[in-house]
C-alpha positions as CSV (number, residue, x, y, z in Angstrom):
1,X,44.5,-100.9,28.3
2,X,44.6,-98.9,25.1
3,X,46.9,-96.0,24.9
4,X,44.2,-93.4,24.4
5,X,42.5,-94.4,27.7
6,X,45.8,-93.9,29.6
7,X,46.1,-90.4,28.1
8,X,42.4,-89.6,28.9
9,X,43.0,-90.6,32.6
10,X,46.0,-88.3,32.7
11,X,44.1,-85.3,31.1
12,X,40.9,-85.6,33.2
13,X,42.3,-84.6,36.6
14,X,43.7,-81.5,35.0
15,X,40.4,-80.6,33.4
16,X,38.8,-81.0,36.9
17,X,41.3,-78.7,38.4
18,X,40.5,-76.2,35.6
19,X,36.8,-76.5,36.3
20,X,37.4,-76.1,40.1
21,X,39.5,-73.0,39.6
22,X,37.0,-71.5,37.2
23,X,34.1,-72.1,39.6
24,X,36.0,-70.8,42.7
25,X,37.6,-67.7,41.2
26,X,35.1,-66.7,38.4
27,X,33.4,-64.1,40.6
28,X,36.5,-62.2,41.6
29,X,38.7,-62.7,38.5
30,X,38.4,-60.6,35.4
31,X,38.0,-61.9,31.9
32,X,41.8,-61.7,31.3
33,X,42.4,-63.8,34.5
34,X,40.1,-66.6,33.4
35,X,41.6,-66.7,30.0
36,X,45.1,-66.9,31.4
37,X,44.1,-69.7,33.8
38,X,42.5,-71.8,31.1
39,X,45.6,-71.4,28.9
40,X,47.9,-72.4,31.7
41,X,45.7,-75.4,32.6
42,X,45.5,-76.7,29.0
43,X,49.2,-76.3,28.5
44,X,50.3,-78.2,31.6
45,X,47.7,-81.0,31.0
46,X,50.1,-82.5,28.4
47,X,52.8,-82.9,31.0
48,X,53.4,-86.0,33.3
49,X,51.1,-86.5,36.3
50,X,53.9,-85.9,38.7
51,X,53.9,-82.2,37.5
52,X,50.2,-81.7,38.4
53,X,50.9,-79.8,41.6
54,X,53.3,-77.5,39.9
55,X,50.8,-76.9,37.1
56,X,48.0,-76.0,39.5
57,X,50.1,-73.5,41.5
58,X,51.4,-71.9,38.3
59,X,47.9,-71.5,37.0
60,X,46.7,-69.8,40.2
61,X,49.7,-67.6,40.3
62,X,49.2,-66.6,36.6
63,X,45.6,-65.9,37.2
64,X,46.4,-63.7,40.3
65,X,49.1,-61.8,38.4
66,X,46.8,-61.2,35.4
67,X,44.0,-59.8,37.7
68,X,46.1,-56.9,39.3
69,X,46.9,-55.0,36.1
70,X,43.3,-55.1,34.9
71,X,42.1,-53.6,38.2
72,X,44.9,-51.0,38.2
73,X,44.0,-50.0,34.6
74,X,40.4,-49.7,35.4
75,X,41.1,-47.7,38.5
76,X,43.4,-45.4,36.6
77,X,40.9,-44.8,33.9
78,X,38.2,-44.1,36.4
79,X,40.5,-41.6,38.3
80,X,41.4,-39.9,35.0
81,X,37.7,-39.6,34.1
82,X,36.8,-38.3,37.5
83,X,39.7,-35.8,37.4
84,X,38.8,-34.6,34.0
85,X,35.2,-34.2,35.1
86,X,36.2,-32.2,38.1
87,X,38.5,-30.0,36.0
88,X,35.6,-29.4,33.6
89,X,33.3,-28.5,36.4
90,X,35.8,-26.2,38.0
91,X,36.4,-24.5,34.6
92,X,32.7,-24.1,34.1
93,X,32.2,-22.8,37.6
94,X,35.0,-20.3,37.1
95,X,33.5,-19.1,33.8
96,X,30.1,-18.8,35.4
97,X,31.6,-16.8,38.3
98,X,33.5,-14.5,35.8
99,X,30.3,-14.0,33.8
100,X,28.3,-13.3,37.0
101,X,30.9,-10.8,38.2
102,X,30.9,-9.1,34.8
103,X,27.2,-8.8,34.9
104,X,27.3,-7.5,38.4
105,X,29.9,-4.9,37.5
106,X,27.9,-3.8,34.5
107,X,24.8,-3.5,36.6
108,X,26.6,-1.5,39.2
109,X,28.0,0.8,36.6
110,X,24.6,1.3,35.0
111,X,23.0,2.0,38.4
112,X,25.8,4.5,39.3
113,X,25.4,6.3,35.9
114,X,21.7,6.4,36.4
115,X,22.1,7.9,39.9
116,X,24.6,10.4,38.7
117,X,22.3,11.5,35.8
118,X,19.3,11.7,38.2
119,X,21.4,13.8,40.6
120,X,22.5,16.2,37.9
121,X,19.0,16.6,36.6
122,X,17.7,17.3,40.1
123,X,20.5,19.8,40.7
124,X,19.8,21.6,37.4
125,X,16.1,21.6,38.2
126,X,16.8,23.1,41.6
127,X,19.1,25.8,40.2
128,X,16.4,26.7,37.6
129,X,13.8,26.9,40.3
130,X,16.1,29.1,42.5
131,X,16.8,31.4,39.5
132,X,13.2,31.7,38.7
133,X,12.3,32.4,42.4
134,X,15.1,35.1,42.6
135,X,13.8,36.7,39.4
136,X,10.2,36.7,40.8
137,X,11.5,38.2,44.1
138,X,13.4,41.0,42.3
139,X,10.3,41.8,40.2
140,X,8.1,42.0,43.3
141,X,10.7,44.1,45.1
142,X,10.9,46.5,42.2
143,X,7.1,46.7,42.0
144,X,6.9,47.3,45.7
145,X,9.5,50.1,45.5
146,X,7.7,51.7,42.6
147,X,4.4,51.6,44.5
148,X,6.0,53.1,47.6
149,X,7.8,55.8,45.8
150,X,5.8,59.0,45.8
151,X,5.1,60.5,42.5
152,X,7.7,63.2,41.7
153,X,6.4,66.4,40.5
154,X,8.2,67.9,37.6
155,X,9.8,71.0,38.9
156,X,10.3,73.7,36.3
157,X,13.7,75.3,36.1
158,X,13.8,78.3,38.4
159,X,13.8,81.6,36.5
160,X,14.8,85.0,37.6
161,X,13.8,88.4,36.2
162,X,16.4,90.2,34.3
163,X,16.7,93.1,36.7
164,X,18.5,94.0,40.0
165,X,16.1,92.0,42.1
166,X,16.4,88.9,39.9
167,X,20.3,89.2,39.8
168,X,20.5,89.4,43.6
169,X,18.2,86.4,44.1
170,X,20.0,84.3,41.6
171,X,23.3,85.2,43.2
172,X,22.0,84.2,46.6
173,X,21.1,80.7,45.3
174,X,24.6,80.3,43.8
175,X,26.2,81.6,47.0
176,X,24.1,79.1,49.1
177,X,25.2,76.1,46.9
178,X,28.9,77.2,47.4
179,X,28.6,78.0,51.1
180,X,29.2,81.7,50.7
181,X,27.4,83.8,53.4
182,X,25.4,86.9,52.6
183,X,21.9,88.3,52.6
184,X,19.7,90.1,50.2
185,X,19.9,93.3,52.2
186,X,23.7,93.2,52.5
187,X,24.1,92.7,48.7
188,X,21.5,95.3,47.8
189,X,22.9,98.1,50.0
190,X,26.5,97.6,48.7
191,X,25.4,97.4,45.1
192,X,23.5,100.7,45.4
193,X,26.5,102.4,47.0
194,X,29.0,101.1,44.5
195,X,27.2,101.3,41.1
196,X,23.6,102.4,41.7
197,X,22.5,99.1,40.2
198,X,24.3,99.6,36.9
199,X,26.0,96.4,35.8
200,X,28.2,98.3,33.2
201,X,29.5,100.8,35.8
202,X,33.3,101.4,35.7
203,X,35.5,103.6,38.0
204,X,38.1,105.5,36.0
205,X,39.3,107.9,38.7
206,X,40.3,106.0,41.9
207,X,43.7,104.5,42.7
208,X,42.8,101.3,41.0
209,X,42.1,103.2,37.8
210,X,45.4,105.1,38.2
211,X,47.1,101.7,38.5
212,X,45.5,100.5,35.3
213,X,43.0,98.1,36.9
214,X,39.7,100.0,37.3
215,X,36.8,98.6,39.3
216,X,33.9,97.3,37.2
217,X,30.3,96.0,37.5
218,X,27.6,96.1,40.2
219,X,30.0,95.7,43.1
220,X,33.0,97.4,41.5
221,X,35.4,94.5,41.5
222,X,38.9,94.9,39.9
223,X,39.8,92.1,37.3
224,X,42.5,90.4,39.5
225,X,40.0,90.0,42.4
226,X,37.3,88.8,40.1
227,X,39.6,86.1,38.6
228,X,40.9,85.1,42.1
229,X,37.4,84.7,43.7
230,X,35.4,83.6,40.6
231,X,32.6,81.1,41.6
232,X,32.3,78.0,39.4
233,X,29.1,77.9,37.5
234,X,29.0,81.6,36.7
235,X,30.2,83.5,33.7
236,X,33.8,84.7,33.4
237,X,32.6,88.0,32.1
238,X,33.3,90.6,34.8
239,X,30.3,92.7,33.7
240,X,27.8,89.7,34.1
241,X,25.6,90.8,37.0
242,X,25.4,87.3,38.8
243,X,29.1,86.5,38.2
244,X,30.1,90.0,39.5
245,X,27.9,89.8,42.6
246,X,29.0,86.2,43.7
247,X,32.7,86.9,43.1
248,X,32.5,90.1,45.2
249,X,30.5,88.3,48.0
250,X,33.1,85.5,48.0
251,X,35.9,88.1,48.4
252,X,34.1,89.9,51.2
253,X,33.4,86.6,53.0
254,X,37.2,85.8,52.9
255,X,38.2,89.3,54.0
256,X,35.4,90.5,56.2
257,X,33.4,87.3,57.1
258,X,30.4,88.3,55.0
259,X,29.2,91.0,52.5
260,X,26.8,92.0,55.2
261,X,29.8,93.3,57.2
262,X,30.8,95.8,54.5
263,X,29.4,99.2,55.0
264,X,31.8,101.3,52.9
265,X,34.4,101.0,50.2
266,X,36.2,97.6,50.4
């Protein structure tokens, strides 16, 4: 037999094994595993036939060894992609949550500011209404008081005639204001006895005159007594009829209880 036929017979079984391995493992092995198996089969086909079993086992082992790293690489890449996607989604969700919170806070602040402004406007409006109502009430009350107040008649100042009657009447009004007792009759009778109604009368002969303090005026009052019992609102002139009468009546009230009780020199 020619030499090339013997070589062909030796190569053919190895090619069959290669084909059988490819058919059996093609579905589960990756591209790298098939390539490794083919390379191993072709390499060992050149060896003697007694090494066939060893070649087959080595090819299968190489194919199995080449398959595991490919799967692990694929799984690792898939896990990395999945992890990156999860991280991206988490970051996006976190950003969306932060934006939503920011919008919610802004909305809450805007609503609070609007409520505060509305409350301030309502309070200001209420105060203005209360102030207006109070002014209206005061106006009505003032108008009511004005309507209820009786018209006051203008009273002319009281006048007195410049004579003994007028002097006595004016003195009685001053005495009444100051709480000094006395009557028209009591004043008149004592005036007539002391001076006969002469407001310029002066006594230059009694003891008072001898002592240098003569009695003067309608009721003959000495200057020290006039000054001590002078009634506010009257003249400080001892010869003034009203001032003289009221001072004398004030002295008589202090010493005798009233000018009405004086029936002689006092």
